[in-house]
C-alpha positions in Angstrom: 6.9 -78.0 31.9 6.7 -77.9 28.1 4.9 -74.6 28.2 7.6 -73.2 30.5 10.4 -74.0 28.1 8.4 -72.6 25.2 8.0 -69.3 27.0 11.7 -69.1 27.7 12.5 -69.8 24.1 10.3 -66.9 22.9 11.7 -64.4 25.4 14.4 -61.9 24.4 17.7 -61.4 26.3 17.8 -58.2 28.3 20.9 -57.0 26.4 18.9 -57.2 23.1 16.0 -55.4 24.7 18.3 -52.6 26.0 20.5 -52.3 22.9 18.2 -52.7 19.8 15.4 -50.2 20.7 18.0 -47.7 21.8 19.8 -48.0 18.5 16.6 -47.8 16.5 15.5 -44.7 18.5 18.8 -43.0 17.9 19.0 -43.8 14.3 15.3 -42.9 13.7 15.7 -39.6 15.5 18.8 -38.5 13.7 17.4 -39.6 10.4 14.1 -37.8 11.0 16.0 -34.6 12.0 18.1 -34.8 8.9 15.1 -35.4 6.7 13.1 -32.6 8.2 16.2 -30.3 8.0 16.5 -31.1 4.3 12.8 -30.5 3.7 12.8 -27.3 5.7 15.8 -26.2 3.8 14.0 -26.8 0.5 11.0 -24.9 1.7 13.2 -22.1 2.9 14.8 -22.0 -0.5 11.3 -21.8 -2.2 10.3 -19.1 0.3 13.5 -17.2 -0.1 13.4 -17.4 -3.9 9.8 -16.2 -3.8 10.7 -13.3 -1.6 13.6 -12.3 -3.8 11.4 -12.6 -6.9 8.6 -10.6 -5.3 11.0 -7.9 -4.1 12.6 -7.6 -7.5 9.2 -7.5 -9.2 8.1 -4.7 -6.9 11.2 -2.7 -7.5 10.8 -3.1 -11.3 7.1 -2.3 -11.1 7.7 0.9 -9.1 10.5 2.0 -11.5 8.3 1.4 -14.6 5.4 3.3 -13.1 7.6 6.3 -12.2 9.7 6.3 -15.4 6.9 5.7 -17.9 4.5 8.1 -16.3 6.8 11.1 -17.0 6.3 11.2 -20.9 2.5 11.0 -20.7 2.4 13.6 -17.9 4.7 15.9 -19.8 2.6 15.5 -22.9 -0.6 16.5 -21.0 1.1 19.6 -19.5 2.4 20.7 -23.0 -1.0 19.9 -24.7 -2.8 22.0 -22.0 -0.4 24.8 -22.4 -0.9 24.8 -26.2 -4.7 24.6 -25.9 -4.8 27.6 -23.5 -2.5 29.6 -25.7 0.5 29.6 -23.3 2.5 28.0 -26.1 2.4 29.1 -29.7 3.2 26.3 -32.1 4.0 28.9 -34.7 6.7 30.5 -32.6 9.3 28.0 -33.4 12.3 29.7 -31.7 10.4 29.9 -28.3 9.0 26.4 -28.7 12.4 25.0 -29.4 13.9 26.6 -26.2 10.9 25.4 -24.2 11.5 21.8 -25.3 15.2 22.3 -24.7 14.5 23.3 -21.1 12.3 20.2 -20.6 15.0 17.9 -21.9 17.4 19.5 -19.4 14.9 18.7 -16.6 13.9 15.1 -17.5 15.8 12.0 -18.5 14.2 11.7 -21.9 15.3 11.1 -25.5 13.0 13.2 -27.6 10.2 15.8 -27.2 8.5 17.2 -30.3 5.3 18.1 -32.1 4.1 17.3 -35.6 1.5 19.6 -37.1 -1.3 18.8 -39.5 0.4 21.0 -42.0 3.3 18.6 -42.1 5.6 20.9 -40.2 7.1 20.2 -36.8 9.8 20.8 -34.2 11.5 18.8 -31.5 14.4 18.6 -29.0 16.5 15.4 -29.0 19.3 13.7 -27.1 20.3 11.1 -29.7 23.7 10.3 -28.2 22.3 10.4 -24.6 24.2 13.5 -23.8 24.0 16.4 -26.3 20.7 18.2 -26.9 19.9 19.2 -30.4 16.9 20.8 -32.0 15.1 19.4 -35.1 13.1 21.8 -37.2 11.3 20.7 -40.4 9.0 22.0 -43.0 6.3 20.4 -45.1 8.3 20.4 -48.3 10.1 17.1 -49.0 12.9 16.0 -49.4 15.7 17.3 -47.1 13.1 19.3 -45.2 14.6 18.8 -41.7 17.5 20.7 -40.2 19.2 19.5 -37.0 20.7 22.4 -35.0 23.4 22.4 -32.4 22.6 24.4 -29.3 24.5 26.4 -26.7 24.0 26.2 -22.9 21.0 28.5 -23.2 19.1 26.5 -25.8 19.9 28.9 -28.6 20.5 27.4 -32.1 24.2 27.8 -33.1 24.7 25.9 -36.4 23.1 23.3 -38.6 24.7 19.8 -38.0 22.8 17.9 -40.8 19.8 17.9 -43.1 17.6 15.0 -43.7 14.1 14.0 -44.8 11.2 13.6 -42.3 7.4 13.0 -42.9 5.0 13.2 -40.0 2.2 11.4 -41.8 4.2 8.1 -42.1 5.3 7.9 -38.5 3.5 5.7 -36.0 3.8 8.3 -33.2 1.6 10.5 -35.4 -0.7 8.1 -37.1 -1.6 5.8 -34.2 -2.9 8.4 -31.7 -4.7 10.1 -34.6 -6.5 6.9 -35.3 -7.2 6.2 -31.6 -8.3 9.8 -30.9 -6.6 9.7 -27.5 -3.2 9.6 -25.8 -1.4 6.3 -26.3 2.0 4.6 -26.5 2.9 4.2 -30.1 4.7 1.2 -31.5 8.4 0.8 -30.5 10.6 2.1 -33.3 14.3 1.4 -34.0 16.9 3.2 -36.0 20.7 2.8 -36.5 21.8 6.4 -36.2 25.4 7.7 -36.5 25.3 8.3 -32.7 24.4 4.7 -32.1 21.4 2.3 -31.9 18.1 4.1 -31.2 15.3 2.0 -29.7 12.5 4.1 -28.3 8.8 4.1 -27.2 6.8 7.2 -28.0 4.1 8.6 -25.7 1.9 10.4 -28.1 -1.1 12.7 -27.6 -3.3 14.8 -30.0 -3.1 18.6 -29.5 -5.9 21.1 -30.0 -6.2 24.9 -30.0 -8.6 26.8 -27.8 -11.4 26.2 -30.4 -10.8 22.4 -30.0 -9.4 22.1 -33.5 -6.8 19.5 -34.1 -3.3 21.0 -34.5 -1.3 17.8 -34.7 0.5 15.4 -32.3 2.9 15.8 -29.5 5.3 13.0 -28.6 7.8 12.2 -25.9 10.3 9.4 -26.5 12.2 7.3 -23.9 15.3 5.2 -24.9 14.5 1.6 -23.9 18.2 0.7 -23.5 18.0 2.8 -20.3 15.7 0.1 -18.9 18.4 -2.5 -19.5 20.8 -0.3 -17.5 18.3 -0.1 -14.7 17.8 -3.9 -14.7 21.5 -4.5 -14.5 21.7 -2.3 -11.4 19.4 -4.7 -9.5 21.1 -7.1 -7.1 19.1 -10.3 -7.7 21.7 -13.0 -7.3 25.0 -14.1 -8.9 23.2 -15.7 -11.8 19.6 -14.3 -11.5 17.9 -12.7 -14.5 15.3 -10.0 -15.1 13.9 -9.0 -18.5 10.9 -7.3 -20.1 8.9 -8.8 -23.0 6.2 -7.6 -25.3 3.2 -9.9 -25.7 4.5 -11.2 -29.1 7.7 -12.4 -27.3 9.9 -9.5 -28.4 12.6 -8.6 -26.0 12.4 -5.0 -24.5 15.2 -4.9 -21.9 17.4 -7.4 -20.0 19.6 -7.4 -17.0 22.1 -9.6 -18.9 25.0 -8.6 -21.0 23.2 -9.4 -24.2 21.6 -6.5 -26.1 17.9 -6.8 -27.0 18.7 -6.3 -30.7 21.0 -7.3 -33.5 22.4 -5.3 -36.4 21.8 -6.8 -39.8 22.9 -5.0 -42.9 23.2 -1.7 -40.9 19.6 -2.1 -39.7 18.5 -2.6 -36.1 16.4 -5.8 -35.6 14.9 -6.5 -32.2 15.4 -10.0 -30.7 12.6 -12.4 -29.9 13.0 -14.4 -26.7 13.3 -17.7 -28.5 16.2 -16.3 -30.6 18.2 -15.0 -27.6 21.6 -16.4 -26.9 20.9 -16.2 -23.2 19.7 -19.7 -22.1 17.2 -18.4 -19.5 15.5 -16.0 -21.9 15.5 -18.6 -24.7 14.0 -21.4 -22.5 11.3 -19.0 -21.2 10.4 -18.2 -24.8 10.2 -21.8 -25.8 8.1 -22.6 -22.7 5.4 -20.3 -24.0 6.0 -21.0 -27.7 2.8 -23.0 -28.0 0.4 -21.1 -25.8 1.9 -17.7 -26.5 2.6 -14.9 -24.0 -0.9 -13.5 -24.7 -2.4 -16.2 -22.5 -0.7 -14.8 -19.4 -3.3 -12.7 -17.5 -2.0 -12.8 -14.0 1.1 -13.6 -12.0 2.5 -16.9 -13.2 5.1 -19.0 -11.3 6.8 -22.0 -12.7 10.2 -23.9 -12.7 12.5 -24.5 -15.6 15.4 -26.9 -16.2 18.2 -25.0 -17.9 21.5 -26.8 -18.5 20.5 -29.4 -15.9 19.9 -26.7 -13.3 16.5 -25.8 -11.9 15.4 -22.1 -12.0 12.4 -20.4 -10.3 10.6 -18.2 -12.8 7.9 -15.6 -12.2 6.1 -13.7 -15.0 4.0 -10.6 -14.1 1.8 -8.7 -16.6 2.5 -5.0 -16.5 0.0 -2.5 -18.0 -0.9 1.1 -17.9 -3.9 3.1 -19.0 -2.2 4.3 -22.2 -1.9 0.9 -23.8 1.4 -0.6 -22.6 1.0 -4.3 -22.1 4.4 -5.8 -21.2 5.6 -8.8 -19.2 8.1 -8.6 -16.4 10.1 -11.9 -16.1 12.2 -12.7 -13.0 14.4 -15.9 -12.9 16.4 -17.1 -9.9 18.6 -20.3 -10.0 18.0 -22.9 -7.3 21.7 -23.7 -6.8 22.2 -20.2 -5.4 20.6 -21.4 -2.3 21.0 -25.2 -2.3 24.8 -25.4 -2.0 24.8 -25.0 1.8 21.8 -27.2 2.2 23.4 -30.1 0.3 26.6 -29.7 2.5 24.4 -29.8 5.6 22.7 -32.9 4.3 26.0 -34.7 3.8 27.1 -33.6 7.3 23.8 -35.0 8.7 24.3 -38.4 7.1 27.8 -38.6 8.5 26.6 -37.6 11.9 23.8 -40.2 11.7 26.3 -43.1 10.9 28.7 -41.9 13.7 25.8 -41.7 16.2 24.8 -45.3 15.3 28.3 -46.6 15.9 28.8 -44.8 19.2 25.3 -45.8 20.3 26.1 -49.5 19.5 29.3 -49.5 21.6 27.7 -47.6 24.5 24.6 -49.9 24.4 26.8 -53.1 24.7 28.8 -51.6 27.6 25.7 -50.3 29.4 23.7 -53.5 29.0 26.5 -55.6 30.5 26.8 -53.1 33.4 23.0 -53.3 34.1 22.5 -57.0 33.5 25.1 -58.4 36.0 23.4 -57.1 39.2 20.0 -58.1 38.0 21.3 -61.7 37.4 22.7 -61.8 41.0 19.3 -60.7 42.3 17.6 -63.3 40.1 19.8 -66.0 41.5 19.1 -65.0 45.1 15.3 -64.8 44.3 15.4 -68.4 42.9 17.3 -69.5 46.0 14.6 -67.9 48.3 11.9 -69.6 46.2 13.7 -72.9 46.8 13.5 -72.3 50.6 16.9 -70.8 51.3 15.9 -67.5 53.0 19.4 -66.7 54.2 20.2 -64.7 51.1 21.9 -61.4 50.6 22.6 -59.5 47.4 25.8 -57.5 46.9 25.3 -53.8 46.1 26.3 -52.4 42.7 27.5 -49.1 41.3 24.0 -48.3 40.0 21.9 -46.4 42.4 18.5 -47.9 41.4 19.8 -51.5 41.5 21.6 -50.8 44.8 18.2 -49.6 46.2 16.6 -52.7 44.9 19.2 -54.9 46.6 18.7 -53.1 49.9 15.0 -53.5 49.6 15.4 -57.3 49.0 17.7 -57.6 52.1 15.5 -55.5 54.4 12.0 -56.4 53.2 10.4 -56.1 56.6 11.8 -52.6 57.2 10.8 -51.5 53.7 7.2 -52.5 54.5 7.2 -50.0 57.4 8.8 -47.4 55.1 6.0 -48.0 52.6 3.3 -47.2 55.1 5.2 -44.0 56.1 5.5 -43.1 52.4 1.8 -43.6 52.0 1.0 -41.2 54.8 3.4 -38.7 53.3 1.7 -39.0 49.9 -1.6 -38.3 51.7 -0.3 -35.1 53.1 1.1 -34.1 49.7 -2.3 -34.9 48.1 -4.0 -32.6 50.7 -1.5 -29.8 49.9 -2.2 -30.3 46.2 -5.9 -30.1 46.9 -5.4 -26.8 48.8 -3.3 -25.4 45.9 -5.9 -26.4 43.4 -8.6 -24.7 45.6 -6.5 -21.5 45.7 -6.1 -21.7 41.9 -9.8 -22.1 41.4 -10.5 -19.1 43.7 -8.1 -16.9 41.8 -9.7 -18.1 38.5 -13.1 -17.1 39.9 -11.9 -13.7 40.9 -10.4 -13.3 37.4 -13.7 -14.3 35.9 -15.5 -11.7 38.1 -13.1 -9.0 36.9 -13.6 -10.0 33.3 -17.4 -9.9 33.8 -17.1 -6.4 35.3 -15.1 -5.3 32.2 -17.8 -6.8 29.9 -20.5 -5.0 31.9 -18.6 -1.8 31.7 -18.1 -2.2 27.9 -21.8 -2.8 27.5 -22.5 0.3 29.6 -20.2 2.4 27.4 -22.0 1.0 24.3 -25.4 1.9 25.8 -24.1 5.4 26.7 -23.0 5.9 23.1 -26.5 5.0 21.9 -28.0 7.3 24.6 -25.9 10.2 23.4 -26.9 9.5 19.7 -30.6 9.5 20.9 -30.2 12.7 22.8 -28.6 14.3 19.7 -31.6 13.1 17.7 -34.0 14.5 20.3 -32.2 17.9 20.3 -33.0 18.2 16.6 -36.8 17.8 17.2 -37.3 20.8 19.6 -34.9 22.9 17.5 -37.0 22.2 14.4 -40.1 23.0 16.4 -38.7 26.3 17.6 -37.4 27.1 14.1 -40.7 26.3 12.5 -42.7 28.4 14.9 -40.4 31.4 14.7 -41.9 32.3 11.3 -45.4 32.4 12.9 -44.1 34.4 15.9 -42.4 36.9 13.6 -45.6 37.2 11.5 -47.8 37.7 14.6 -45.3 40.2 16.0 -45.4 42.2 12.7 -49.2 42.2 12.8 -49.2 43.5 16.5 -46.6 46.1 15.7 -48.6 47.2 12.6 -51.7 47.4 14.8 -49.8 49.4 17.4 -48.6 51.9 14.6 -52.2 52.1 13.3 -53.5 52.8 16.8 -50.8 55.5 17.3 -51.7 57.0 13.9 -55.4 57.4 14.8 -54.9 58.1 18.5 -51.7 60.2 18.7 -52.5 61.4 22.2 -53.3 58.4 24.4 -54.2 58.5 28.1 -51.5 59.6 30.5 -51.3 56.1 32.1 -50.7 54.5 28.6 -48.1 57.1 27.8 -46.3 56.4 31.1 -46.3 52.6 30.5 -45.0 53.2 26.9 -42.1 55.3 28.2 -41.3 52.7 30.9 -41.1 49.9 28.4 -39.4 52.1 25.8 -42.0 51.3 23.2 -40.1 52.9 20.3 -37.0 50.8 21.0 -39.1 47.7 21.5 -40.8 48.2 18.1 -37.4 48.6 16.5 -35.5 45.8 18.3 -38.2 43.1 18.6 -38.0 42.2 14.8 -34.3 42.2 15.0 -34.3 39.9 18.0 -36.7 37.4 16.2 -34.5 37.5 13.2 -31.4 36.8 15.3 -33.3 33.9 16.9 -34.2 32.5 13.5 -30.5 32.8 12.4 -29.5 31.0 15.6 -31.9 28.1 15.2 -30.9 27.8 11.5 -27.3 27.6 12.6 -28.1 24.9 15.1 -30.1 22.9 12.4 -27.2 23.2 10.0 -24.8 22.0 12.7 -27.0 19.0 13.6 -27.5 18.2 10.0 -23.8 18.3 9.4 -23.0 16.1 12.4 -25.6 13.6 11.2 -24.2 13.7 7.7 -20.6 13.4 8.8 -21.4 10.7 11.4 -21.5 8.3 8.5 -18.0 7.6 9.5 -19.6 5.0 11.8 -21.5 3.4 9.0 -20.1 0.5 6.9 -23.0 0.6 4.4 -22.2 0.9 0.8 -24.7 3.4 -0.7 -25.3 6.1 -3.3 -24.8 9.6 -1.8 -24.3 13.2 -2.8 -20.6 13.7 -2.4 -21.1 17.5 -2.1 -23.1 17.0 1.1 -20.1 15.1 2.7 -17.7 18.0 1.7 -20.0 20.7 3.0 -20.6 18.8 6.3 -16.8 18.5 6.8 -16.4 22.2 6.1 -19.2 23.0 8.6 -17.4 20.9 11.3 -14.1 22.7 10.5 -15.8 26.2 10.4 -14.2 27.2 13.7 -10.7 26.8 12.2 -11.6 28.6 9.0 -12.9 31.8 10.8 -10.8 34.8 11.2 -8.6 35.1 14.3 -6.9 38.1 15.9 -3.6 37.2 14.4 -4.8 36.3 10.9 -7.9 36.8 8.6 -10.3 34.0 7.8 -9.3 31.2 5.4 -11.3 31.5 2.1 -12.9 28.4 0.8 -13.6 28.5 -3.0 -16.0 25.8 -4.2 -16.1 24.9 -7.9 -18.6 22.1 -7.8 -19.3 20.4 -11.1 -22.4 18.5 -12.1 -21.8 15.1 -10.4 -24.3 12.2 -10.1 -24.8 10.2 -6.9 -21.8 8.1 -6.2 -21.7 4.5 -4.8 -19.3 4.6 -1.9 -18.6 4.2 1.8 -19.8 7.7 2.6 -18.4 7.9 6.2 -15.0 6.7 5.1 -14.8 9.2 2.3 -15.8 12.0 4.8 -12.8 10.8 6.9 -10.6 11.3 3.8 -12.0 14.8 3.2 -11.4 15.6 6.9 -7.8 14.4 6.8 -6.9 16.4 3.7 -8.7 19.6 4.8 -7.1 19.5 8.3 -3.7 19.1 6.6 -4.5 22.1 4.3 -5.5 24.3 7.3 -2.4 23.3 9.2 -0.2 24.1 6.1 -1.9 27.5 5.8 -1.6 28.3 9.5 2.1 27.3 9.4 2.6 29.6 6.4 0.8 32.5 8.1 3.0 32.3 11.2 5.9 33.7 9.0 3.8 36.6 7.7 2.3 39.8 9.1 -1.5 40.4 9.2 -1.2 42.8 6.3 0.9 40.4 4.2 -1.7 37.7 4.8 -4.5 40.1 3.8 -2.7 41.0 0.6 -2.2 37.3 -0.3 -5.1 35.6 1.4 -5.1 32.0 2.5 -7.3 29.9 0.2 -8.6 26.4 -0.1 -10.0 25.4 -3.5 -12.3 22.5 -3.8 -13.2 21.2 -7.3 -15.4 18.3 -8.3 -15.9 16.9 -11.8 -16.6 13.8 -13.8 -13.6 12.4 -15.8 -14.2 10.3 -18.9 -17.8 9.6 -17.8 -16.4 6.9 -15.5 -14.5 8.6 -12.6 -15.5 11.1 -10.0 -12.6 13.5 -9.3 -12.3 15.7 -6.2 -9.4 18.1 -6.1 -8.5 19.9 -2.8 -5.8 22.5 -3.2 -4.2 25.1 -0.8 -1.7 27.9 -1.2 0.3 26.9 1.9 3.9 26.0 2.5 3.8 23.0 0.1 5.7 19.7 0.5 9.2 18.9 -0.7 9.8 16.3 -3.4 11.4 14.0 -0.9 8.4 14.1 1.4 5.9 13.7 -1.5 7.3 10.2 -2.2 6.6 9.2 1.4 3.4 11.1 2.1 1.2 8.0 2.1 3.6 5.8 4.2 2.3 4.7 7.6 3.6 6.7 10.6 5.2 9.3 8.4 4.4 12.9 9.3 6.0 16.3 8.9 4.2 17.7 11.9 5.9 18.3 15.3 5.7 15.5 18.0 2.3 15.4 19.5 0.5 17.0 16.6 0.2 14.1 14.2 0.4 10.3 14.2 1.4 9.8 10.6 -1.6 7.6 10.0 -4.1 10.0 8.5 -2.9 10.1 4.9 -2.0 6.4 5.0 -5.5 5.5 6.1 -7.0 7.9 3.5 -4.9 6.2 0.8 -6.2 2.8 1.8 -9.8 4.0 1.9 -9.5 5.5 -1.7 -7.5 2.7 -3.3 -8.5 -0.5 -1.5 -12.0 0.2 -0.4 -13.1 2.1 -3.5 -10.6 1.0 -6.2 -9.6 4.6 -6.9 -6.5 6.8 -6.9 -5.2 9.3 -4.5 -2.4 11.5 -5.7 -0.4 14.5 -4.2 1.0 17.3 -6.3 3.0 20.0 -4.5 5.4 22.8 -5.1 7.4 24.0 -2.0 6.4 27.6 -1.1 3.4 27.6 -3.5 0.9 25.0 -2.2 -0.3 21.5 -2.4 -3.1 19.7 -4.3 -4.6 16.3 -3.5 -6.6 14.7 -6.3 -9.1 11.9 -5.4 -10.5 9.7 -8.2 -13.1 7.0 -7.6 -15.2 5.1 -10.1 -18.8 6.4 -10.4 -20.1 2.9 -10.1 -18.1 0.2 -8.2 -19.1 -3.1 -6.8 -19.2 -3.6 -3.0 -16.1 -5.7 -2.5 
């Protein structure tokens, strides 16, 4: 009895059992949902900030590449024109108009040359609008005259005179010391037209005898980079700015200028001296280690004015010596306001759910407990021997069923047996269903096995075809090799026949009859020609088989050293049927200008695929152009494909493939390497050829694939890959 009372003392009331776990479950579920929602929101903020920073960085990177490539490219074009004699540096009037025209075509600040004699000439846009021409002599001082120009580039009047010395300027001295094209140090000047902060792309210029003439330079105004950065839609308080490695500010998306004027002189700002708190804190963050320690993308967070900011710094370099840093900053509060509001709402909902659950739990537990207590009292009465007990039904279906079961126990026993039989039938039905499922699964496995067998058959068939192609090469080589002996034996027999005819000009009548029947004279004349044709045919078959075997490297993934000219020649052999003349047009002329190129480490098959894509596009362009011309017009201006190979800077292999077809518009050139982009009609191109070629050259080989085209004149693709790259 003592144990019985102890057990009752340790038991919990049913109302507590029903209410407390229910409340704990509700509270825990709502709290967990709120916590996970908050954490997911924070992760979403980090992801969104990272995506925004990456997108902004990509936009800035593309703009810098396109904007900063123009001066160096223009310098190279002008230097080549001077070396070839197309531009005469002594013809100052023509040279001034030429630079004036280029200033009209490009958004630049200055284009000019400085000669080794101390003389020079340039076209400038100091105020950002008006183009003037500077012309100076070697005699100092006041040796420079600035001329106003009309709308044709002609000099009209002298605006001002001033002193200029080539030999003290960084754009002249630095590339001279380097002996190659570079970006000179950024220069500043406080001109009457306003602040002038520029970077000069400089290059040595030579005459046709490779004698140094001087330097050519093209300036860009760096304040235009700030204008571009301000045009980016980062966020309400996001920031983008460019820095040099010494921490000097180049451009910024903020309202602050990257310079100050002290005593009428322009002084560029360092990041730590900026009035912008973001730029200043980034500068202080790297004050100890220095910006020179940043060699890859760097992400970190800063606390600025008690607000957290996501910061990303990306090194930006080019092959001419620029080494800048692109910094993107996004504040966390741009994204966290709605998340904090949702968190407060979640807490309020959690408390409200707890109160409602408590009230509902008390009411529900009272409703459930009363019928159970009545059933408990009746059970205790039956245990005491009073079997005449009935239990009132309740409004709860389950408890009502329990009450009926208690009142009709005997009947429920029969119903239990009936239910057991029904369960047996249901079990048998489930067994039948499972058997059907297993049968279907077996049939599916058999179909899959058939597919695997078929795939294996196709693989074996491919190997068989490759073997047959190999075996074809053997008898062809045999025939080709023996044709030389057959031709030699035939010549000997014919020579013997001629010798016999010479010493026996009147053979027997029967021999004369046979000679006439077989047309001996024609046979002697035609047999060598026939053997020669057979030799040409077998040689053609051997070349085709060799080209197919060489081009079939497209199925190889091996990284090896190959002769690149073999791949080009094999591709041309496969495309020979498209290069030949047709009734409606003459043949397409292929001009090869192969340089002395060593064996190149590459994926040979994949490079052959690149050559195939570019050559097919060239042929398509030529055929499209020829459809607009008559046969005579095509013959007067023949279709040509020029292929040039060379070694650049002892480090790069360059393959240039050019055609004189319809060309590609400037708009389409920018998208030529995009996936699924094509200018061909529907059904003639997938838009993946040039995209795949670009990936093969750039990603697989670490090289470059560029397209240069002039509508109506033709297109040139230039492939550059390193002569020795590591298999990555």
